[in-house]
Residue frames as a rotation matrix with the C-alpha (Angstrom) as fourth column:
MET 1
-0.142 0.981 0.131 -13.90
0.630 0.192 -0.753 5.39
-0.764 -0.024 -0.645 30.97
ILE 2
0.418 0.182 -0.890 -13.54
-0.352 -0.871 -0.343 8.58
-0.837 0.457 -0.300 28.82
GLU 3
-0.544 -0.728 -0.416 -11.10
-0.680 0.093 0.728 6.93
-0.492 0.679 -0.545 26.49
GLN 4
-0.698 0.407 0.590 -13.66
0.512 0.859 0.013 4.15
-0.501 0.311 -0.808 25.78
GLU 5
0.339 0.891 -0.303 -16.30
0.384 -0.425 -0.819 6.80
-0.859 0.161 -0.486 25.02
VAL 6
0.175 -0.364 -0.915 -14.03
-0.621 -0.762 0.184 8.54
-0.764 0.536 -0.359 22.68
ALA 7
-0.830 -0.546 0.114 -13.01
-0.335 0.653 0.679 5.35
-0.445 0.526 -0.725 20.95
MET 8
-0.373 0.811 0.450 -16.64
0.640 0.576 -0.509 4.30
-0.672 0.098 -0.734 20.62
ALA 9
0.566 0.718 -0.405 -17.60
0.308 -0.641 -0.703 7.59
-0.764 0.273 -0.584 19.04
SER 10
-0.352 -0.871 -0.343 -14.64
-0.191 -0.292 0.937 7.74
-0.916 0.396 -0.063 16.68
ASN 11
0.812 0.582 0.036 -15.36
-0.057 0.141 -0.988 8.03
-0.581 0.801 0.148 12.95
SER 12
-0.005 -0.898 -0.440 -11.82
-0.805 -0.258 0.534 7.47
-0.593 0.357 -0.722 11.87
ARG 13
0.533 0.167 -0.830 -11.17
-0.747 0.552 -0.369 5.19
0.397 0.817 0.419 8.92
TYR 14
-0.502 -0.846 -0.178 -8.57
-0.589 0.485 -0.646 3.43
0.633 -0.219 -0.742 11.09
ASP 15
-0.674 0.349 0.651 -11.41
-0.570 0.314 -0.759 2.25
-0.470 -0.883 -0.013 13.43
ARG 16
0.403 0.911 -0.087 -13.44
-0.717 0.256 -0.649 0.77
-0.569 0.324 0.756 10.64
ALA 17
-0.738 -0.661 -0.139 -11.42
-0.599 0.546 0.585 -2.21
-0.311 0.515 -0.799 9.55
ARG 18
0.452 0.873 -0.183 -13.45
-0.861 0.373 -0.347 -4.64
-0.235 0.314 0.920 7.32
PRO 19
0.506 -0.314 0.803 -12.74
0.151 0.949 0.276 -8.25
-0.849 -0.018 0.528 6.28
VAL 20
-0.243 -0.717 -0.653 -10.03
-0.712 -0.325 0.622 -8.60
-0.658 0.617 -0.432 3.71
GLY 21
0.825 0.560 0.075 -11.17
-0.335 0.591 -0.733 -10.23
-0.455 0.580 0.676 0.48
GLU 22
0.393 -0.716 0.577 -8.91
0.625 0.669 0.404 -12.37
-0.675 0.202 0.710 -1.58
ARG 23
0.610 -0.145 0.779 -8.62
0.659 -0.453 -0.601 -9.56
0.440 0.880 -0.181 -4.25
GLU 24
0.848 -0.281 0.448 -7.39
-0.442 -0.842 0.308 -7.02
0.291 -0.460 -0.839 -1.65
ALA 25
0.700 -0.530 0.479 -5.06
-0.175 0.524 0.834 -9.71
-0.693 -0.667 0.274 -0.18
ALA 26
0.362 -0.543 0.757 -3.48
0.894 0.431 -0.118 -10.59
-0.262 0.720 0.642 -3.57
GLU 27
0.723 -0.129 0.678 -3.10
0.226 -0.884 -0.410 -6.80
0.652 0.450 -0.610 -4.37
ALA 28
0.845 -0.371 0.386 -1.41
-0.530 -0.483 0.697 -6.25
-0.072 -0.793 -0.604 -1.08
ARG 29
0.551 -0.614 0.565 1.02
0.355 0.785 0.507 -9.28
-0.755 -0.079 0.651 -1.74
ALA 30
0.421 -0.310 0.852 1.82
0.893 -0.019 -0.449 -7.93
0.155 0.951 0.268 -5.16
LEU 31
0.771 -0.178 0.612 2.54
-0.138 -0.984 -0.112 -4.36
0.622 0.002 -0.783 -3.95
HIS 32
0.751 -0.593 0.288 4.81
-0.370 -0.017 0.929 -5.69
-0.546 -0.805 -0.233 -1.17
LEU 33
0.449 -0.576 0.683 6.66
0.691 0.708 0.143 -7.86
-0.566 0.407 0.716 -3.79
ILE 34
0.528 -0.209 0.823 7.16
0.625 -0.560 -0.544 -4.88
0.574 0.802 -0.165 -6.15
GLY 35
0.889 -0.200 0.412 8.26
-0.381 -0.822 0.424 -2.72
0.254 -0.534 -0.807 -3.21
ASP 36
0.657 -0.671 0.344 10.89
0.023 0.474 0.880 -5.21
-0.753 -0.571 0.327 -2.36
LEU 37
0.357 -0.414 0.837 12.12
0.900 0.392 -0.189 -5.46
-0.250 0.821 0.513 -5.89
VAL 38
0.778 -0.006 0.629 12.27
0.363 -0.812 -0.457 -1.81
0.513 0.584 -0.629 -6.56
CYS 39
0.846 -0.531 0.052 14.83
-0.359 -0.494 0.792 -1.19
-0.395 -0.688 -0.608 -3.77
ARG 40
0.047 -0.857 0.513 17.31
0.133 0.514 0.847 -3.46
-0.990 0.029 0.138 -5.67
TYR 41
0.715 0.276 0.642 16.30
0.653 0.064 -0.755 -2.30
-0.250 0.959 -0.135 -9.16
PRO 42
-0.361 -0.917 -0.170 19.27
0.728 -0.391 0.564 -0.65
-0.583 0.080 0.808 -10.95
GLY 43
-0.236 0.253 0.938 17.06
0.836 -0.439 0.329 1.29
0.495 0.862 -0.108 -13.24
ILE 44
0.866 0.411 0.287 16.32
0.200 -0.808 0.554 3.84
0.459 -0.422 -0.782 -10.42
SER 45
0.047 -0.999 0.027 19.81
0.397 -0.006 -0.918 5.32
0.917 0.054 0.396 -9.88
ASP 46
-0.440 -0.195 0.876 18.94
-0.615 -0.646 -0.453 7.36
0.654 -0.738 0.164 -6.64
PRO 47
-0.692 0.089 -0.717 18.47
0.403 0.871 -0.280 5.00
0.599 -0.483 -0.639 -3.71
ASP 48
-0.928 0.308 -0.209 16.47
0.003 -0.556 -0.831 7.62
-0.372 -0.772 0.515 -1.93
VAL 49
-0.334 0.774 -0.537 13.85
-0.940 -0.232 0.251 7.79
0.070 0.589 0.805 -4.69
ALA 50
-0.407 0.175 -0.897 13.73
-0.206 0.939 0.277 3.96
0.890 0.297 -0.346 -4.81
GLY 51
-0.892 0.027 -0.451 13.24
0.436 0.314 -0.843 3.82
0.119 -0.949 -0.292 -1.08
GLN 52
-0.718 0.663 -0.211 10.44
-0.456 -0.678 -0.576 6.45
-0.526 -0.318 0.789 -1.17
VAL 53
-0.312 0.564 -0.765 8.76
-0.844 0.204 0.495 4.63
0.436 0.800 0.412 -4.07
ALA 54
-0.533 -0.006 -0.846 8.93
0.131 0.987 -0.089 1.35
0.836 -0.158 -0.525 -2.12
HIS 55
-0.971 0.188 -0.149 7.55
0.116 -0.178 -0.977 3.00
-0.210 -0.966 0.151 0.99
VAL 56
-0.454 0.836 -0.309 4.43
-0.868 -0.493 -0.059 4.20
-0.202 0.242 0.949 -0.90
LEU 57
-0.222 0.322 -0.920 3.93
-0.525 0.756 0.391 0.66
0.822 0.570 0.002 -2.26
HIS 58
-0.739 -0.243 -0.629 4.43
0.311 0.706 -0.637 -0.89
0.598 -0.666 -0.446 1.14
ALA 59
-0.924 0.375 -0.070 2.20
-0.175 -0.578 -0.797 1.57
-0.339 -0.724 0.600 2.93
THR 60
-0.216 0.872 -0.439 -0.65
-0.962 -0.114 0.248 1.01
0.166 0.476 0.864 0.52
ALA 61
-0.215 0.093 -0.972 -0.26
-0.177 0.975 0.132 -2.79
0.961 0.200 -0.193 0.88
ILE 62
-0.948 -0.115 -0.296 -0.35
0.267 0.219 -0.939 -2.55
0.173 -0.969 -0.177 4.59
GLU 63
-0.613 0.789 -0.039 -3.66
-0.686 -0.556 -0.470 -0.49
-0.393 -0.261 0.882 4.50
LEU 64
0.032 0.667 -0.745 -5.24
-0.863 0.395 0.316 -3.01
0.505 0.632 0.588 2.04
GLY 65
-0.433 -0.265 -0.862 -3.94
0.002 0.955 -0.295 -6.02
0.901 -0.130 -0.413 3.96
ASN 66
-0.983 0.071 -0.172 -5.41
0.170 -0.027 -0.985 -4.67
-0.075 -0.997 0.014 7.21
GLY 67
-0.221 0.974 0.053 -8.88
0.975 0.218 0.052 -4.16
0.039 0.063 -0.997 5.73
ARG 68
-0.088 0.254 -0.963 -8.65
0.322 -0.908 -0.269 -0.34
-0.942 -0.334 -0.002 5.67
SER 69
0.723 0.457 0.518 -9.89
0.634 -0.142 -0.760 1.59
-0.274 0.878 -0.392 2.75
VAL 70
-0.534 -0.808 -0.248 -7.49
0.519 -0.545 0.659 3.58
-0.668 0.223 0.710 0.51
PRO 71
0.187 0.597 -0.780 -9.03
-0.337 -0.706 -0.622 6.58
-0.923 0.380 0.069 -1.45
ILE 72
0.708 0.254 0.659 -9.75
0.410 0.612 -0.676 5.41
-0.575 0.749 0.329 -4.97
GLU 73
0.901 -0.427 -0.071 -7.52
-0.346 -0.612 -0.711 8.14
0.261 0.666 -0.699 -6.56
VAL 74
0.158 -0.899 0.409 -4.60
-0.956 -0.034 0.292 7.05
-0.249 -0.437 -0.864 -4.45
ARG 75
0.145 -0.088 0.986 -5.26
-0.090 0.991 0.102 3.34
-0.985 -0.103 0.136 -5.09
ARG 76
0.940 0.204 0.275 -5.42
0.264 0.081 -0.961 4.01
-0.218 0.976 0.023 -8.86
ALA 77
0.663 -0.748 0.008 -2.17
-0.709 -0.632 -0.312 6.00
0.238 0.201 -0.950 -8.72
VAL 78
0.009 -0.635 0.772 -0.46
-0.742 0.514 0.431 3.19
-0.671 -0.577 -0.466 -6.69
ARG 79
0.487 0.252 0.836 -1.73
0.221 0.891 -0.397 0.53
-0.845 0.378 0.378 -9.05
GLY 80
0.997 -0.072 0.033 -0.48
0.014 -0.246 -0.969 2.54
0.078 0.966 -0.245 -12.08
LEU 81
0.298 -0.926 0.233 2.96
-0.954 -0.296 0.044 3.10
0.028 -0.235 -0.972 -10.46
ALA 82
-0.022 -0.296 0.955 3.25
-0.395 0.880 0.264 -0.69
-0.918 -0.372 -0.136 -9.58
ASP 83
0.743 0.343 0.574 2.19
0.313 0.580 -0.752 -1.71
-0.591 0.739 0.324 -13.07
ALA 84
0.859 -0.507 -0.065 4.60
-0.362 -0.514 -0.777 0.72
0.361 0.691 -0.626 -14.76
LEU 85
0.094 -0.898 0.430 7.47
-0.963 0.028 0.269 -0.58
-0.254 -0.439 -0.862 -12.47
ARG 86
0.289 0.135 0.948 6.50
-0.091 0.989 -0.113 -4.17
-0.953 -0.054 0.298 -13.04
ARG 87
0.948 0.141 0.287 6.74
0.264 0.159 -0.951 -3.61
-0.180 0.977 0.113 -16.84
GLN 88
0.652 -0.757 0.024 10.06
-0.626 -0.557 -0.547 -1.81
0.428 0.341 -0.837 -16.67
MET 89
0.042 -0.646 0.762 11.63
-0.923 0.266 0.277 -4.38
-0.382 -0.715 -0.585 -14.29
GLN 90
0.786 0.331 0.521 10.76
-0.151 0.922 -0.357 -7.30
-0.599 0.202 0.775 -16.42
PRO 91
-0.275 -0.957 0.094 13.83
-0.115 0.129 0.985 -8.99
-0.954 0.260 -0.146 -18.08
């Protein structure tokens, strides 16, 4: 009973999922794709760095895909990172 009251009174952003629009779904798919590619990209010589970059992209994609908000500054930074990686990885 107490757990239900706590959950109902929660103001956590994780408890406020919203419907996912096509724009967010497409952005999440793109971030996942770039995250997968960056792990195999030879332009990043340190696999630990590539893994952490991929993790940031995947984590943001998961948040967007689940209808949770991502702070605008973080979203802009991740979009910029993804765009820079996309440009660099194009043949």
